[in-house]
N, CA, C and O of each residue as an XYZ file, in Angstrom:
696
protein
N     102.268    169.361    246.928
C     103.233    168.589    247.286
C     104.226    169.166    248.214
O     104.789    170.238    247.995
N     104.425    168.446    249.237
C     105.182    168.800    250.420
C     106.623    168.062    250.573
O     106.804    166.867    250.339
N     107.599    168.967    251.000
C     108.882    168.225    250.919
C     110.046    169.073    251.465
O     109.684    170.129    251.982
N     111.121    168.872    251.457
C     112.346    169.743    251.888
C     113.350    169.628    250.828
O     113.391    168.777    249.939
N     114.350    170.836    251.093
C     115.386    170.805    250.182
C     116.615    169.913    250.734
O     117.053    170.008    251.880
N     117.075    169.083    249.805
C     118.168    168.294    250.174
C     119.274    168.359    249.196
O     119.029    168.376    247.990
N     120.620    168.399    249.712
C     121.781    168.272    248.786
C     122.198    166.804    248.670
O     122.501    166.044    249.590
N     122.146    166.525    247.173
C     122.553    165.092    246.793
C     123.283    165.042    245.398
O     122.803    165.401    244.323
N     124.529    164.529    245.628
C     125.576    164.588    244.431
C     125.684    166.075    243.928
O     125.694    166.365    242.731
N     125.750    166.836    244.778
C     126.174    168.384    244.583
C     125.198    169.116    244.117
O     125.418    170.258    243.712
N     123.858    168.516    244.104
C     122.637    169.183    243.468
C     121.523    169.359    244.744
O     121.295    168.522    245.618
N     120.955    170.575    244.601
C     120.019    170.588    245.533
C     118.394    170.171    244.944
O     118.027    170.749    243.921
N     117.675    169.411    245.445
C     116.652    169.136    245.003
C     115.407    168.894    246.149
O     115.659    168.625    247.323
N     114.351    169.001    245.738
C     113.392    168.736    246.659
C     112.859    167.251    247.056
O     112.204    166.636    246.215
N     113.090    166.751    248.138
C     112.610    165.481    248.511
C     111.252    165.344    248.820
O     110.808    166.069    249.710
N     110.547    164.595    248.286
C     109.108    164.366    248.773
C     108.800    163.561    250.080
O     109.360    162.491    250.318
N     107.928    164.105    250.868
C     107.669    163.365    252.249
C     106.191    162.856    252.138
O     105.320    163.374    251.438
N     106.076    161.949    252.802
C     104.586    161.327    252.826
C     103.670    162.287    253.543
O     104.027    163.055    254.436
N     102.463    162.164    253.063
C     101.520    162.848    253.967
C     101.352    162.383    255.309
O     101.109    161.180    255.397
N     101.423    163.066    256.436
C     101.258    162.320    257.677
C      99.746    161.940    257.877
O      99.481    160.924    258.519
N      98.975    162.541    257.471
C      97.560    162.560    257.547
C      97.204    161.077    256.555
O      97.749    160.778    255.493
N      96.196    160.355    257.242
C      95.988    159.161    256.575
C      94.348    159.169    256.414
O      93.566    159.674    257.221
N      94.065    158.614    255.407
C      92.706    158.709    255.148
C      91.909    157.473    255.830
O      90.693    157.326    255.707
N      92.571    156.790    256.408
C      92.084    155.288    257.063
C      91.816    155.991    258.459
O      92.679    156.636    259.055
N      90.532    155.795    258.906
C      89.881    156.120    260.132
C      88.678    155.467    260.429
O      87.990    154.985    259.530
N      88.323    155.401    261.767
C      87.139    155.008    261.986
C      85.645    155.720    262.151
O      85.462    156.616    262.975
N      84.734    155.286    261.388
C      83.598    156.248    261.440
C      83.001    156.273    262.792
O      83.371    155.414    263.592
N      82.189    157.087    263.118
C      81.272    157.200    264.330
C      80.355    155.965    264.351
O      80.112    155.406    265.421
N      79.895    155.575    263.306
C      79.191    154.281    263.241
C      79.774    153.179    263.673
O      79.203    152.454    264.487
N      80.926    152.916    263.213
C      81.906    151.758    263.460
C      82.125    151.864    265.119
O      82.012    150.871    265.838
N      82.418    153.057    265.578
C      82.824    153.054    267.093
C      81.714    152.716    267.897
O      81.760    151.999    268.897
N      80.497    153.379    267.317
C      79.300    153.036    268.131
C      78.825    151.496    267.990
O      78.244    151.062    268.984
N      78.947    150.824    267.168
C      78.773    149.369    266.959
C      79.614    148.557    267.936
O      79.166    147.692    268.689
N      81.116    149.005    267.816
C      82.069    148.115    268.975
C      81.563    148.475    270.196
O      81.323    147.503    270.913
N      81.274    149.758    270.766
C      80.800    149.997    271.993
C      79.559    149.214    272.291
O      79.520    148.570    273.340
N      78.550    149.208    271.476
C      77.448    148.396    271.701
C      77.780    146.855    272.054
O      77.290    146.269    273.019
N      78.652    146.305    271.163
C      78.812    144.883    271.403
C      79.729    144.629    272.585
O      79.739    143.497    273.070
N      80.471    145.545    273.071
C      81.167    145.355    274.330
C      80.170    145.360    275.553
O      80.204    144.598    276.519
N      79.136    146.541    275.269
C      78.340    146.854    276.428
C      77.409    145.381    276.577
O      77.181    144.852    277.665
N      77.022    144.952    275.505
C      76.040    143.645    275.598
C      76.845    142.585    276.057
O      76.220    141.843    276.816
N      78.256    142.188    275.820
C      78.974    141.336    276.452
C      79.176    141.551    277.961
O      79.261    140.561    278.686
N      79.251    142.708    278.439
C      79.372    143.074    279.785
C      78.111    142.728    280.632
O      78.078    142.107    281.694
N      77.171    143.224    279.985
C      75.565    142.913    280.569
C      75.410    141.657    280.618
O      74.741    141.324    281.597
N      75.823    140.627    279.828
C      75.451    139.272    279.761
C      76.394    138.549    280.795
O      75.970    137.542    281.361
N      77.773    139.068    281.086
C      78.567    138.367    281.820
C      78.709    138.741    283.208
O      79.434    138.069    283.941
N      77.992    139.903    283.701
C      77.944    140.189    284.931
C      77.491    139.568    285.900
O      78.078    139.518    286.981
N      76.200    138.909    285.621
C      75.739    137.867    286.633
C      76.443    136.766    286.872
O      76.425    136.226    287.978
N      77.209    136.269    285.759
C      77.892    134.916    285.915
C      79.032    135.306    286.886
O      79.216    134.611    287.885
N      79.698    136.237    286.671
C      80.952    136.647    287.478
C      80.416    136.999    288.941
O      81.149    136.738    289.894
N      79.224    137.555    289.145
C      78.736    137.813    290.502
C      78.572    136.297    291.196
O      79.191    135.979    292.211
N      77.732    135.497    290.561
C      77.559    134.052    291.126
C      78.882    133.554    291.242
O      78.948    132.887    292.274
N      79.994    133.583    290.623
C      81.122    132.940    290.605
C      81.871    133.418    291.909
O      82.495    132.681    292.672
N      81.714    134.685    292.022
C      82.206    135.416    293.033
C      81.714    134.759    294.530
O      82.440    134.339    295.432
N      80.324    134.814    294.481
C      79.676    134.431    295.788
C      80.080    132.979    296.120
O      80.313    132.674    297.290
N      80.194    131.804    294.826
C      80.609    130.705    295.042
C      81.870    130.605    295.858
O      82.039    129.990    296.911
N      82.757    131.360    295.137
C      84.270    131.394    295.501
C      84.162    131.643    297.132
O      84.517    130.832    297.987
N      83.648    132.819    297.344
C      83.489    133.238    298.955
C      83.076    131.867    299.859
O      83.734    131.452    300.812
N      82.028    131.359    299.418
C      81.629    130.243    300.057
C      82.520    129.182    300.233
O      82.788    128.747    301.354
N      83.029    128.708    299.133
C      83.993    127.789    299.160
C      85.409    127.918    299.994
O      86.018    127.068    300.643
N      85.670    129.144    299.761
C      86.912    129.642    300.563
C      86.775    129.422    301.950
O      87.562    128.749    302.615
N      85.470    130.166    302.513
C      85.278    130.184    303.726
C      85.236    128.706    304.294
O      85.743    128.436    305.382
N      84.703    127.912    303.623
C      84.350    126.500    304.373
C      85.979    125.796    304.288
O      86.367    125.091    305.219
N      86.752    126.033    303.237
C      88.109    125.433    303.375
C      88.897    125.942    304.200
O      89.829    125.254    304.615
N      88.712    127.392    304.686
C      89.647    128.016    305.759
C      89.052    127.514    307.138
O      89.906    127.398    308.017
N      88.041    127.263    307.420
C      87.365    126.575    308.663
C      87.922    125.183    308.736
O      88.403    124.767    309.790
N      87.871    124.432    307.623
C      88.472    123.088    307.547
C      89.855    123.075    308.062
O      90.235    122.426    309.037
N      90.651    123.933    307.239
C      92.178    124.078    307.582
C      92.266    124.392    308.870
O      93.122    123.750    309.479
N      91.545    125.320    309.603
C      91.694    125.657    310.998
C      91.530    124.421    311.763
O      92.412    124.114    312.565
N      90.426    123.621    311.594
C      90.152    122.494    312.401
C      91.405    121.545    312.303
O      91.787    121.015    313.346
N      92.096    121.282    311.082
C      93.071    120.352    310.886
C      94.171    120.934    311.581
O      94.940    120.143    312.127
N      94.413    122.188    311.675
C      95.472    123.044    312.548
C      95.565    122.500    313.807
O      96.497    121.882    314.323
N      94.204    122.884    314.351
C      93.970    122.507    315.886
C      94.247    121.168    316.164
O      94.897    120.866    317.165
N      93.809    120.310    315.361
C      94.031    118.634    315.712
C      95.591    118.322    315.524
O      96.126    117.432    316.185
N      96.191    118.981    314.729
C      97.615    118.466    314.456
C      98.560    119.165    315.602
O      99.439    118.491    316.139
N      98.336    120.636    315.983
C      98.946    121.146    317.187
C      98.540    120.247    318.305
O      99.438    119.763    318.994
N      97.396    119.986    318.548
C      97.112    119.310    319.874
C      97.837    118.013    320.021
O      98.241    117.653    321.126
N      98.036    117.212    318.814
C      98.687    115.888    318.805
C     100.331    116.264    319.157
O     101.052    115.750    320.012
N     100.609    117.223    318.292
C     102.150    117.488    318.382
C     102.547    118.101    319.561
O     103.637    117.853    320.077
N     101.750    118.879    320.025
C     102.201    119.702    321.457
C     101.767    119.151    322.690
O     101.983    119.720    323.759
N     101.078    117.912    322.581
C     100.437    117.239    323.439
C      99.382    118.102    324.589
O      99.195    117.804    325.769
N      98.894    119.040    323.956
C      97.893    119.894    324.940
C      96.696    120.047    324.162
O      96.715    119.926    322.937
N      95.641    120.310    324.823
C      94.355    120.592    324.176
C      94.157    121.847    323.521
O      94.556    122.925    323.961
N      93.429    121.648    322.292
C      93.068    122.907    321.555
C      91.549    122.900    321.505
O      90.843    121.931    321.787
N      91.095    124.210    321.075
C      89.510    124.258    321.022
C      89.303    125.317    319.868
O      89.945    126.366    319.826
N      88.382    124.966    318.965
C      88.200    125.726    317.694
C      86.763    126.141    318.088
O      85.850    125.328    318.234
N      86.618    127.763    318.281
C      85.391    128.483    318.561
C      84.630    129.074    317.445
O      85.298    129.841    316.752
N      83.486    128.921    317.121
C      82.749    129.454    315.874
C      81.758    130.215    316.742
O      80.998    129.594    317.486
N      81.744    131.653    316.663
C      80.936    132.502    317.063
C      79.834    132.834    315.995
O      80.062    133.790    315.254
N      78.731    132.180    315.855
C      77.740    132.500    314.983
C      77.138    133.949    315.028
O      76.975    134.569    313.977
N      76.847    134.423    316.101
C      76.416    135.860    316.117
C      77.378    136.927    315.700
O      76.930    137.895    315.085
N      78.545    136.855    315.946
C      79.689    137.691    315.552
C      80.297    137.365    314.322
O      81.159    138.110    313.856
N      79.932    136.303    313.728
C      80.489    135.801    312.541
C      81.807    135.568    312.438
O      82.371    136.059    311.460
N      82.515    134.864    313.297
C      84.036    134.722    313.360
C      84.291    133.442    313.763
O      83.339    132.773    314.167
N      85.527    132.908    313.731
C      85.993    131.699    314.368
C      87.511    131.783    314.921
O      88.297    132.612    314.464
N      87.762    131.138    315.636
C      89.244    131.327    316.376
C      89.749    130.192    317.157
O      88.955    129.527    317.822
N      90.925    129.929    317.135
C      91.666    128.774    317.823
C      92.051    129.284    319.290
O      92.443    130.422    319.551
N      91.890    128.350    320.102
C      92.303    128.464    321.586
C      93.224    127.427    321.786
O      93.182    126.414    321.087
N      94.197    127.612    322.829
C      94.859    126.385    323.379
C      94.495    126.416    325.049
O      94.045    127.380    325.668
N      94.763    125.328    325.480
C      94.564    125.227    326.994
C      95.923    125.676    327.934
O      97.047    125.187    327.817
N      95.580    126.566    328.738
C      96.598    126.767    329.606
C      96.687    125.621    330.651
O      95.657    125.148    331.132
N      97.917    125.177    331.000
C      98.020    123.739    331.866
C      98.130    124.579    333.359
O      97.783    123.974    334.373
N      98.536    125.739    333.445
C      98.493    126.160    334.838
C      96.992    126.521    335.504
O      96.664    126.176    336.639
N      96.157    127.274    334.588
C      94.852    127.463    335.361
C      93.707    126.820    334.765
O      92.544    127.007    335.123
N      94.205    125.817    333.556
C      93.182    124.976    332.961
C      92.085    125.742    332.190
O      90.984    125.237    331.969
N      92.404    126.880    331.822
C      91.562    127.617    330.818
C      91.804    127.776    329.435
O      92.992    127.583    329.174
N      91.173    128.031    328.545
C      91.472    128.115    327.145
C      91.952    129.644    326.943
O      91.363    130.510    327.590
N      92.920    129.982    326.135
C      93.503    131.195    325.923
C      93.662    131.261    324.374
O      93.947    130.229    323.766
N      93.488    132.434    323.719
C      93.650    132.452    322.237
C      95.297    132.188    321.992
O      96.138    132.507    322.832
N      95.542    131.701    321.004
C      96.906    131.440    320.590
C      97.610    133.032    320.279
O      96.999    134.020    319.869
N      99.005    132.934    320.597
C      99.619    134.289    320.552
C     100.116    134.627    319.089
O     100.542    135.727    318.736
N      99.987    133.459    318.267
C     100.793    133.633    316.930
C      99.732    134.186    316.021
O      98.744    134.753    316.488
N      99.937    134.017    314.600
C      98.969    134.528    313.641
C      97.831    133.831    313.542
O      96.797    134.397    313.187
N      97.863    132.494    313.845
C      96.688    131.660    313.760
C      95.572    131.855    315.041
O      94.442    131.367    315.067
N      96.108    132.578    315.941
C      95.210    132.903    317.215
C      94.235    134.212    316.839
O      93.345    134.522    317.630
N      94.395    134.814    315.854
C      93.494    135.820    315.431
C      92.197    135.379    315.253
O      91.992    134.182    315.053
N      91.232    136.232    315.302
C      89.974    135.765    314.865
C      89.838    136.062    313.388
O      90.307    137.054    312.830
N      89.150    135.105    312.824
C      88.915    134.943    311.262
C      87.468    135.345    310.860
O      86.555    134.721    311.400
N      87.199    136.216    310.065
C      85.884    136.625    309.783
C      85.123    135.717    308.749
O      85.734    135.302    307.764
N      83.997    135.449    308.923
C      83.256    134.803    308.062
C      82.442    135.942    307.032
O      81.540    136.625    307.518
N      82.794    136.080    305.709
C      82.359    137.046    304.863
C      80.678    137.254    305.133
O      80.003    136.391    305.694
N      80.163    138.461    304.669
C      78.630    138.775    304.684
C      78.079    137.925    303.696
O      78.748    137.451    302.777
N      76.918    137.731    303.861
C      76.204    136.832    302.615
C      76.277    135.254    302.962
O      75.591    134.468    302.309
N      77.103    134.816    303.980
C      77.105    133.635    304.226
C      76.413    133.306    305.651
O      76.860    133.767    306.701
N      75.285    132.470    305.589
C      74.826    131.980    307.089
C      75.471    130.794    307.550
O      75.672    129.878    306.752
N      75.860    130.692    308.882
C      76.422    129.640    309.610
C      75.501    129.071    310.293
O      74.676    129.753    310.902
N      75.478    127.522    310.316
C      74.502    126.780    311.081
C      75.281    125.516    311.691
O      75.755    124.670    310.933
N      75.387    125.424    312.968
C      76.083    124.329    313.394
C      75.387    123.938    314.853
O      74.715    124.731    315.514
N      75.681    122.543    315.236
C      74.758    122.129    316.493
C      75.674    122.597    317.813
O      75.209    123.015    318.874
N      77.233    122.407    317.457
C      77.863    122.826    318.746
C      79.074    123.731    318.086
O      79.759    123.387    317.123
N      79.174    124.844    318.750
C      80.052    125.963    318.161
C      81.427    125.955    318.906
O      82.256    126.831    318.660
N      81.652    125.022    319.762
C      82.884    124.720    320.304
C      83.253    123.338    319.944
O      82.469    122.397    320.068
N      84.442    123.230    319.502
C      84.989    121.897    318.924
C      86.374    121.846    319.645
O      87.327    122.591    319.416
N      86.307    120.752    320.628
C      87.690    120.597    321.595
C      88.443    119.349    320.706
O      87.776    118.519    320.088
N      89.798    119.345    320.733
C      90.965    118.675    320.080
C      91.804    118.039    321.116
O      92.552    118.808    321.720
N      91.833    116.823    321.436
C      92.764    116.388    322.622
C      93.985    115.892    322.015
O      94.073    115.604    320.821
N      95.171    115.773    323.084
C      96.370    115.461    322.507
C      96.428    113.916    322.010
O      97.362    113.593    321.276
N      95.535    113.031    322.358
C      95.433    111.725    321.967
C      94.840    111.426    320.591
O      94.731    110.269    320.185
N      94.402    112.654    319.775
C      93.934    112.751    318.443
C      92.488    112.615    318.325
O      91.984    112.616    317.202
N      91.628    112.475    319.574
C      90.294    112.550    319.587
C      89.852    114.092    319.545
O      90.550    115.051    319.872
N      88.647    114.111    319.108
C      88.085    115.429    318.859
C      86.530    115.276    319.087
O      86.016    114.157    319.112
N      85.802    116.423    319.251
C      84.438    116.384    319.186
C      83.752    116.345    317.549
O      84.150    116.972    316.567
N      82.778    115.536    317.635
C      82.153    115.560    316.257
C      81.348    116.621    315.977
O      80.588    116.975    316.878
N      81.328    117.265    314.855
C      80.545    118.393    314.459
C      80.453    118.479    312.890
O      81.300    118.047    312.109
N      79.126    119.194    312.523
C      78.841    119.392    311.357
C      78.432    120.867    311.103
O      77.373    121.322    311.536
N      79.333    121.603    310.369
C      79.190    122.977    310.235
C      78.653    123.338    309.015
O      79.408    123.155    308.060
N      77.298    123.913    308.715
C      76.849    124.206    307.399
C      76.870    125.656    307.085
O      76.214    126.505    307.689
N      77.822    125.910    305.911
C      77.762    127.381    305.229
C      76.789    127.587    304.417
O      76.863    126.764    303.505
N      75.824    128.349    304.285
C      74.871    128.590    303.343
C      75.075    129.942    302.721
O      75.199    130.926    303.450
N      75.123    130.056    301.223
C      75.238    131.096    300.595
C      74.124    131.850    299.933
O      73.046    131.279    300.104
N      74.048    132.915    299.256
C      72.971    133.768    298.834
C      72.159    132.941    298.005
O      70.946    133.057    298.176
N      72.528    132.191    297.206
C      71.719    131.325    296.568
C      71.332    129.993    296.790
O      70.975    129.228    295.895
N      71.412    129.681    298.143
C      71.205    128.550    299.132
C      72.133    127.317    298.813
O      71.888    126.128    299.013
N      73.190    127.858    298.301
C      74.145    126.744    297.902
C      74.876    126.446    299.291
O      75.375    127.368    299.935
N      74.921    125.104    299.730
C      75.267    124.668    301.105
C      76.743    124.031    301.063
O      76.951    123.227    300.154
N      77.593    124.260    301.793
C      78.721    123.324    301.953
C      78.840    123.013    303.484
O      78.636    123.809    304.400
N      79.211    121.699    303.582
C      79.191    121.072    304.780
C      80.802    120.864    305.420
O      81.637    120.241    304.764
N      81.049    121.310    306.430
C      82.362    121.014    307.053
C      82.068    119.737    308.155
O      81.432    119.859    309.201
N      82.554    118.769    307.762
C      82.155    117.425    308.433
C      83.438    117.153    309.447
O      84.495    116.909    308.865
N      83.464    117.165    310.692
C      84.346    116.819    311.591
C      83.946    115.433    312.450
O      83.048    115.461    313.291
N      84.722    114.199    312.144
C      84.478    113.231    312.696
C      85.160    112.784    313.749
O      86.381    112.824    313.593
N      84.726    112.313    314.913
C      85.568    112.073    316.153
C      86.333    110.902    315.938
O      87.561    110.953    316.004
N      85.623    109.662    315.641
C      86.316    108.442    315.513
C      87.322    108.236    314.590
O      88.263    107.483    314.844
N      87.208    108.886    313.444
C      88.374    108.686    312.344
C      89.186    109.835    312.346
O      90.310    109.711    311.860
N      88.821    111.004    312.825
C      89.700    112.159    312.741
C      89.750    112.688    311.404
O      90.753    113.302    311.039
N      88.761    112.511    310.634
C      88.588    112.903    309.288
C      87.901    114.383    309.344
O      86.850    114.510    309.973
N      88.393    115.314    308.798
C      87.894    116.720    308.490
C      87.730    116.960    307.089
O      88.724    116.880    306.366
N      86.610    117.243    306.606
C      86.495    117.553    305.201
C      85.314    118.623    304.829
O      84.356    118.699    305.598
N      85.359    119.375    303.770
C      84.513    119.906    303.336
C      83.876    119.561    301.991
O      84.575    119.289    301.015
N      82.490    119.576    301.949
C      81.835    119.070    300.693
C      80.613    119.737    300.296
O      80.047    120.342    301.207
N      80.027    119.773    299.058
C      78.950    120.416    298.897
C      77.575    119.490    299.609
O      77.513    118.261    299.655
N      76.711    120.300    300.040
C      75.529    119.562    300.533
C      74.477    119.480    299.339
O      74.158    120.445    298.644
N      74.021    118.275    299.215
C      73.038    117.765    298.309
C      71.860    117.322    298.953
O      71.968    116.330    299.674
N      70.609    117.937    298.818
C      69.503    117.284    299.472
C      69.025    116.125    298.598
O      69.041    116.155    297.367
N      68.569    115.028    299.394
C      68.025    113.870    298.663
C      66.669    113.996    298.748
O      65.936    113.159    298.221
């Protein structure tokens, strides 16, 4: 019996303390079983997470290119000057340019939208025209940009000249 001396009502007596050691513990077998269950769940879910990550990379890249095309169209109309979206397939980036009225050449934007945006590795780019012009009257070049992921999932960015519609959608073969 363990305890300590305590004075209570003028008398000294031993107060008992609870034993700090508990007989409740996990056995090695229980710990090994829990570890095996966790390992099995991780092994089963890893391919799903990898596939989800690849799909997310592909859809994010497609949406970003569509956003950049919309940005070029809106700025061209608002600022009454020509804009250009260049997609460099070999170097895997895209960038917005604005027309300099003095020398009639296209120069990169000076703001954050003028930097080069990288297309992540593992995504293949296919397009008929890698230069898309946007004019102040709202007209633009038509283009279809195909982004193909590792598992051959394809997203199409469609830029339609007549309607001014820019959209990204999953490509489904018929």
